N, C-alpha and C positions, 0 to 999 in steps of 0.2 A: 443673553446667554450666547456663545457660539455652540455649534455642534461638538467641537472637540472638547469643550468646558464640559458639557452636558454628558458626554461619553466619559470622562474623567471622573465626573461625581458619582455617575452610576457604577463605576468600577471600584470605587472608594466604599460605597454603600454595600455592594455585594461583599466585598472583602470584610466589612464588619459583621455582616450577618453570618456569613460563613464562620468566621472565627468565634461568634457566639454561640453557633449551634454545636462546633466542635468541642467547646469548652463545657457545654452543659452536658455533653454526652460521654464524658470522660469515663463516668463510672458504671457505665452501661455495660450490659452482658455482649458476648461476642456477636450475636444474631443483630442486636441493635446497632452495634459497631458497623457491621459489613453493610446494613441497611442505609444509615448515613453516609457511608462511603458512594452508596449508588446515586446519590442526589448530587447533580452537576450545576451548582449555583450559577457558575458563570454561563452555562448553557441556556439556562431557564431565563436569565435576565439579559442576555445579550441580544441586542438588536443590531449592531454594528460589527463590522470586522475591519482590521487594517491591513492594507496591502503590506506585504513584505518589500516591496520594491520601492514604490513612490510614497508609502505611508499614508495614502488616502483613506479617509474614512468611507467604507462602502456597506451599503444597507443590505443585511443577510439576505432578505428575499430576493431583491435584485440582484444579488451575486450569484445565488442558486439558479435564477432564471437564466443567466448568462454562463451557467456551467463553470462557475468559481474561476472566471477570467476577469481581471480589474479593468474596469470600462475606462479608467483615466489613463494607464499605461500600457494594457495588453499583458500584465505579467499574469503567469499561469499559478494560483494558488493551488494548495494539497487539496485533493478531493477525497472523502473516505470511501472505502469499497462499496458500499450501499450505492452512493450516488453514481459511481463508475459503472456500474451493473446497469443502471436505467439508460446511460449513453446507448448503447447498441441493441439491447435487448427488446423485443416487442413486447407490449403491456399483455401481463397475465400469462407469460410463456416461461417464466423463470422456475426451474425445479432444481431447488439447492440439493448438494450432496454433503454426507458426512458432517453435518452441523454439530453433532454431539461429540465429535473425537477432540480430546483434549490432552496435553502434555503431561508427563509425569518427572518428577525431580530425582533422574535415575543417578545423577553425580551428586546429589545433596549439595548442590553449589549454593554458596552464600557469599553476598557483597557487603563490603565495609563501609560503603558509602550510600547515603540516600539519593534515590534517583528523583524521588517526589516529596514535597511537603507533606502529602497526606499520610506516608509511611512513617510510623513513629519511632521504631527502632534503627540503630544505625548498622545492624547486622541482621539484614533481611534476607530470608532464603528466597531462592528461585521461584518456589512455589507461591510465595507472598506477592511477589511481581508480578507472576502471571495472573492471580487472582484480582490484584489491582486493575490491570489492563483489561480484564476479562470484564471488570465492573463498567470502567471507563467507557469502553467501545461496544459493549454489548455483544463482541465476539469471544469465541472460544480460542482463537488463536489468529495469526497475521494473514491468513487468507479466506476468501470465500470461492468455493467451487460450485458448479452445476451446470444443467443442461437448459438451453433456451433457444429462442429462434430470433434470427437477425433477417428482418423484412421477409419472413416465412422460411427461412433457410435453417434448418436444425444445426446447432453449434454447442461445442464443449467450451466454457469459459471460466477462467481462474483470474481472480483480482486479489493481488495484494493490498494490505493496509498498512500504511507507514505509520499510524496512529496506534499500531499495537506493537510495541518495542521497536520502533523503527522499522517496522516489516521485516524484522530479521527471520531467516529461514532455519527452523529448528526441525526435529524428526516429525512433528505433526504437518507442518506446511508441506514438508518432503512427500509425506504419505499422502495427504491430500491431493497434491497435484499429481502423484503417480497413479493413483487409483482414477482421476480424472481422464488421464491420458489413456489408461487401459480400458476404460468404459468407452472413449471415444473410437479407439483403434475396433473395439469388438463390435461397435454400432456404425462403423465408417463415417465417424463425423469429424469434421476439422475442429483444431484446438487453437482457442485464442488464449493467451497468457498475457496480462496486464501487470508488468512489474514495477514495484516501487518498494525498494529494500536496500538496508545498509549492508546486507551480506548476511553470511551464517552467522547462526547465535552462538554467542562464545560461552554461555551457561550450559551448553550440551555439548561442547568439547567436539570430540571426534564423529559423535552422533550425526551433528548437524553438516560436518563435511562429507559424511557418507551420502547425503541426500543428492549432493552434486551428481555423483555417478548413477544412483538409482534412477533419478529422473531422466539424465542423458540416454541410459539404456532402454528406458521405456520409450522416449522419443526415436531412438534408432529403429526399434520395431515399427512405430507409428509411421515415419517418414520412408525409411528405406525399404523394409519388408512389405509394408500395406500400401506403399505410395500414396499416403494421406496427408493432407496440408497441415502444416503448423505455423502460426503467425505470431510473433513476439511483439508487444506494444511496449516500448521503454518510456518510462515518466520520471519525473524528478523527485527524489533522487534514485537512481539505481547503480549500484557498487557493489565490490566485492565478490562474493561466491556466486551471486546470483547472475552478475554480468558475466563471471566465468563460466556459467553453465547454461540452464536453459534460456537465459536471457540473449543469449547469442548464438542460439542454434535454429533460429526461425527460418523456415524456407522465405519469408518475407520478414523484414524486420522493419518495425515503424517506430518512430520516436516523436514524442511532443516538442513543440518549439522552445528552445532556451531550457531544455532539462539538463540536469547536472548527471551525467553518465560517466562512469568510471571503474577501475578495478581497485587500484589503490589511490589515496587521497594526494592533493598537490605536496603537502607538506611532506608525506612520506617519500613522495618520488624525489623530492628536492634535497631532502637529507640523504637519499641513497646514493644520487647522482651527483650530489656536492655543486649543483649548480640551480640557477634560477629557471623556471619554466613560464612561458607566454600566459597572460591572461586569457581566461574562457577558453583555454586549450581542451577542457573536458565538457565543454557546452556541444549541446546538439548540432547547431550549425556549422562550427569547427570541425567537428568529428564526421559530419556528413560529406564535407569537402574532401575528407580522406576516404570516403568509400565505406565508412563503418555501418551505414544503413541504406535500406531502400528508399524510404518516403518520410519524409517529414509532414504530419499532418495534425492541423489543428481540431480542437475537440468537436466544434461544430460541425465539421465535414467527416467526422471519422466513421459514422455509421454508413454513410453513402460511399465513401472509399473502399470499407470492407465489402460491402454488397457487391461494389463493381468488381472487386479481386475474384471474389466466389463465382460471378457470373463468368469471368474469364478463365476461371478453372473448371467451369461446367458443372457447378454444383446445384443439385436439383432442389426446388421448392418443396415442402412438406404439402 
């Protein structure tokens, strides 16, 4: 049996187990239902991942050791926010902020379509979607913020997580970023933001759009008034309201190789202009050639590059 056949068999068995457990728990109470939702059978049984580019099978342990970069083709797979925090932050120096902050369904938003097979009703509320992703990711919203050290230099770091509703920016994401910037300003710390987002969260309407101005205002005080450093790191994908606000406001803007970075998608642009656009025109390397970024940095070099930038800016070690 080949590795690919073994992988397919494991996936089928996992699906059967999952369906059996879900059918047995239909009549359970709400507490038991939430408990079952928190069990991720794919994660507990998965040993392999498939590259989105070359479709090679990659052993999870080796993939994490290689910082989620495919060894076969060099493609950058998505990383969760916890793994990204480990890239630049020194061991045992991470101090998270606002971990208990969660969003409210102020607009009473309902969706007519199921976004996940785990959700039973075809008319799920925004609150149900938030609860689902909180269980799936272990996060309260689409970003982690905190204070840590990078090679002994204290920094304020925010990392968006695309696995939580596509990293969309709602009121909680905007508030956590703003509080992070304000604390960094008060303590004279540099700010690093790692962006991975589809843009503003539509379920919160204008509340999500307001976060763009709020964050930009906090950054203005941080950068212009206090003369402190802000570095923006763009990963794939970074689009919409994040690109249109704090994603592009960095004193230094760094992008990962071959990342998809845009405001509007290719299809929207083509429909608006009525003409075709070139392939890969929203990919890092093409945009870098037009002056959109300062640096393209691979994951394995990121910590060293940031440390060197801090040294050039004369930031002191603790």
